[in-house]
C-alpha positions in Angstrom: 24.8 -14.0 -12.7 27.9 -11.7 -13.3 25.8 -8.5 -13.1 26.5 -7.5 -16.7 23.9 -6.6 -19.2 23.6 -8.6 -22.4 21.4 -7.9 -25.4 19.2 -10.9 -26.0 16.5 -9.9 -28.4 15.5 -7.0 -30.7 12.1 -6.2 -32.0 11.1 -3.5 -34.5 7.6 -2.1 -34.9 6.1 -0.1 -37.7 4.2 2.1 -35.2 5.6 4.2 -32.4 5.7 2.9 -28.8 4.0 5.3 -26.4 4.4 3.5 -23.1 5.7 0.3 -21.6 5.7 -1.7 -18.4 6.9 -4.9 -16.9 5.1 -6.3 -13.9 6.9 -7.1 -10.6 8.8 -10.4 -10.6 6.6 -13.0 -8.7 8.1 -14.8 -5.7 10.1 -17.9 -6.8 10.7 -16.6 -10.4 13.6 -14.9 -12.1 11.5 -12.7 -14.4 8.0 -11.5 -15.0 6.3 -13.5 -17.8 4.8 -10.6 -19.6 5.5 -7.1 -20.9 2.8 -4.7 -21.9 3.3 -2.0 -24.6 1.0 0.8 -25.6 1.3 2.0 -29.2 0.5 5.2 -31.1 -2.2 3.3 -33.2 -4.5 3.1 -30.2 -3.6 -0.6 -29.4 -2.0 -2.2 -26.4 -0.1 -5.5 -26.7 1.0 -8.2 -24.2 4.4 -9.6 -25.1 6.1 -12.7 -23.8 9.3 -12.4 -21.7 10.0 -16.1 -21.6 13.4 -16.9 -23.1 12.0 -19.3 -25.7 9.4 -16.8 -27.0 10.9 -13.4 -25.9 9.0 -10.4 -27.3 6.5 -12.5 -29.2 3.0 -11.0 -29.2 0.5 -12.9 -27.0 -2.5 -10.7 -27.2 -3.7 -7.3 -28.6 -6.4 -5.0 -27.4 -7.9 -2.1 -29.4 -8.4 1.1 -27.4 -10.9 3.9 -27.7 -8.0 6.4 -27.4 -4.2 6.5 -27.5 -2.5 4.9 -24.4 -0.6 7.5 -22.3 0.5 5.1 -19.5 0.3 1.3 -18.8 0.9 -0.8 -15.7 0.8 -4.5 -14.9 -0.3 -5.1 -11.3 -0.9 -8.2 -9.3 -3.7 -8.2 -6.7 -4.3 -11.0 -4.2 -1.7 -13.2 -2.6 -0.7 -12.5 1.0 -3.1 -10.5 3.1 -3.0 -9.8 6.8 -6.1 -9.8 8.9 -6.8 -7.8 12.1 -5.6 -10.8 14.2 -2.2 -10.6 12.5 -2.5 -13.9 10.6 -1.8 -14.2 6.9 -4.4 -15.5 4.5 -3.7 -16.4 0.9 -5.8 -15.6 -2.1 -5.3 -16.4 -5.7 -3.1 -13.7 -7.3 -4.6 -12.1 -10.4 -2.7 -10.0 -12.9 -4.3 -6.9 -14.3 -3.3 -4.6 -17.1 -4.2 -0.9 -16.5 -4.1 1.6 -19.3 -4.4 5.3 -18.7 -5.7 6.8 -21.9 -5.3 10.3 -23.5 -9.0 10.9 -23.2 -9.0 10.6 -19.4 -10.4 7.0 -19.3 -8.8 4.3 -17.1 -9.1 0.8 -18.7 -8.5 -2.3 -16.7 -8.3 -5.9 -18.1 -7.6 -9.2 -16.5 -4.5 -10.9 -17.8 -4.5 -14.7 -17.7 -1.5 -15.7 -15.5 -0.6 -18.6 -17.9 -1.5 -17.6 -21.4 -1.4 -13.8 -21.2 -4.9 -13.5 -22.8 -6.9 -10.3 -22.0 -10.4 -10.6 -20.7 -13.0 -8.8 -18.6 -12.1 -5.2 -19.7 -13.7 -2.4 -17.8 -13.5 1.4 -18.3 -13.9 4.3 -15.9 -13.7 8.0 -16.7 -11.4 9.8 -14.3 -11.0 13.3 -15.8 -10.4 15.3 -19.0 -6.6 15.1 -18.9 -4.5 12.2 -20.0 -3.9 9.6 -17.3 -0.5 8.8 -15.8 -0.2 5.7 -13.7 2.3 5.3 -10.8 2.7 2.2 -8.6 2.6 2.7 -4.9 2.0 0.7 -1.7 -1.2 1.1 0.3 -1.6 -0.8 3.6 1.3 -3.1 2.6 -0.3 -4.1 -0.7 0.4 -3.1 -4.3 -1.7 -0.1 -5.4 -1.6 2.6 -8.0 -2.1 6.3 -8.3 -3.8 7.6 -11.5 -3.1 11.2 -12.2 -5.5 13.2 -14.3 -7.4 16.4 -13.3 -7.1 15.1 -9.7 -5.3 12.1 -8.2 -7.1 8.7 -7.8 -6.0 5.7 -5.7 -6.6 2.3 -7.3 -6.3 -0.6 -4.8 -7.7 -3.9 -3.6 -9.7 -3.9 -0.5 -11.2 -7.1 0.9 -11.0 -8.8 -2.5 -12.7 -5.8 -4.3 -10.9 -3.5 -6.8 -11.6 0.1 -5.9 -10.8 3.4 -7.6 -11.2 6.3 -5.1 -10.6 10.0 -5.7 -8.0 11.5 -3.3 -9.0 14.7 -1.5 -5.9 16.5 -2.8 -5.2 19.1 -5.4 -4.0 18.1 -8.9 -0.6 16.5 -9.1 1.6 16.7 -12.2 4.1 14.0 -11.0 4.3 11.5 -8.2 6.6 8.8 -7.0 6.6 6.3 -4.1 9.2 6.4 -1.4 9.8 4.7 1.9 11.6 5.8 5.0 11.7 4.8 8.7 9.2 7.5 9.6 7.0 7.1 6.5 7.0 3.5 5.2 4.4 4.2 2.5 5.1 7.7 1.4 4.5 9.6 -1.9 6.6 12.5 -3.1 4.7 14.6 -5.6 4.7 17.9 -7.5 1.7 20.2 -7.5 2.1 23.4 -9.5 5.6 24.6 -8.5 5.7 22.9 -5.0 7.1 19.7 -3.8 4.6 17.7 -1.6 5.3 14.7 0.7 2.3 12.6 1.6 
């Protein structure tokens, strides 16, 4: 409440942490319930962020390769139709893992228990995958960077992974301005790109 930072918990691991992500804070809550961490031993773990069980492991998933990037994304919730009305769907939380071997792994995270189910894999390229959250048509989406960029998004209740007709990007970040509400600034070779 005062705006100051306080250390609340510490956790030590015997294996190196490769990547980490906290999902967006859901409406009506003060914090996201989960934290996802990718480790050097080719595992990813979902940890609790609840005050009474902070940093306790909830679930673990073995990976076919080392995690290079992780992301917690919520799909569903508010959606606008062509008539301008809002419809509501059940929000589902997904864990995305970009692997060193160019595979994108997606698992459903139970909103209550944090259990991982329904894991699916898709090969995107030969380079390690880096994941960046963006907005697409007013909804949460993600860019997966490998040999070429891919857009991961929800369309009419279906999860889609679509290659972008653009050259390989080494870095990307979302931005928003009055003239470009859903923009991306990126680096391709030695040039700055705004999309």
